C-alpha positions in Angstrom: -0.8 -16.0 4.9 2.5 -15.7 3.1 4.8 -15.1 6.1 8.1 -13.4 6.2 7.8 -12.0 2.6 7.6 -8.2 2.7 5.3 -6.4 0.3 6.8 -5.2 -3.0 6.4 -1.8 -4.5 6.5 -1.5 -8.3 8.7 1.0 -10.1 5.5 2.6 -11.5 4.3 3.3 -7.9 7.6 4.8 -6.9 7.6 7.0 -10.1 4.1 8.2 -9.3 5.3 9.2 -5.8 8.1 11.1 -7.4 5.6 13.0 -9.6 3.6 13.8 -6.5 6.7 15.0 -4.8 6.1 13.0 -1.6 9.8 13.0 -0.5 10.2 16.7 -1.1 7.3 17.2 1.3 9.0 15.0 3.9 6.3 12.4 3.4 6.0 8.7 2.6 3.2 6.7 1.1 1.6 4.8 4.1 -0.2 1.5 3.3 -2.3 0.3 6.3 -5.0 -2.2 6.9 -8.0 -1.3 9.1 -11.1 -3.2 10.2 -14.2 -2.2 8.2 -15.3 -1.8 4.6 -17.9 -4.0 2.9 -15.6 -7.1 3.0 -14.2 -6.9 6.6 -10.9 -5.1 6.1 -10.0 -2.0 4.2 -6.8 -0.3 3.0 -5.8 3.1 4.2 -3.5 4.7 1.6 -2.2 8.2 2.4 0.9 10.4 2.6 2.2 10.4 6.1 5.4 10.7 8.1 7.6 7.7 8.8 7.3 6.2 12.2 10.2 4.5 14.1 8.6 1.0 13.9 7.5 1.1 10.2 8.8 -1.2 7.6 10.4 1.1 5.1 10.5 0.3 1.4 12.5 2.7 -0.8 13.0 3.3 -4.5 13.5 6.2 -6.9 14.2 8.5 -4.0 10.8 7.8 -2.5 9.5 5.9 0.5 6.6 3.5 1.2 5.9 2.5 4.8 3.8 -0.2 6.4 3.1 -0.3 10.2 3.8 -3.5 12.1 0.1 -4.2 12.8 -0.7 -4.1 9.0 2.4 -6.0 7.9 1.0 -9.6 8.5 -2.0 -8.7 6.2 0.3 -7.4 3.5 2.9 -10.2 3.3 3.8 -10.8 -0.4 1.4 -8.0 -1.6 2.3 -5.9 -4.6 1.7 -2.1 -4.4 1.3 -0.6 -7.8 -0.1 2.5 -9.5 -2.9 2.2 -12.0 -4.3 4.6 -14.5 -7.7 3.7 -16.0 -10.7 5.4 -17.5 -12.4 5.6 -14.1 -9.3 7.3 -12.6 -5.8 6.8 -11.3 -4.9 5.2 -8.0 -2.5 3.2 -6.0 -3.5 -0.5 -6.0 -2.7 -3.5 -3.9 -2.5 -7.0 -5.3 -2.8 -9.0 -2.1 -2.4 -12.8 -2.2 -3.7 -13.1 1.3 -7.2 -11.7 0.4 -9.8 -14.4 -0.2 -12.2 -11.9 -1.7 -12.4 -8.2 -2.4 -15.1 -5.6 -3.2 -15.7 -4.0 -6.5 -13.9 -0.8 -5.5 -10.7 -2.6 -4.6 -10.3 -0.9 -1.2 -12.0 -3.6 0.9 -11.1 -7.3 1.3 -11.7 -10.4 3.3 -9.2 -13.0 4.5 
């Protein structure tokens, strides 16, 4: 794993959070890693409140948080927002993942 390098959030992801109005709702985008999914781990991406022990990433007046348990799995990852024909979603480019499923929400290490 890529240690001691926090995840990076793109300007496009922060701008999408601004469009959603996350900060005005008192929420942040939480990126978490959980066991499960077809590849072993899966991402949990949702609007949530900031916890005291979260890593806080800020830009454009918006906030993205990662809990301390998920942080080692997300070292050097890039959190982005993608708009494609099949839909729009937050994406994670994770250099720690050895493989991922077709939907992009599950991965193996």
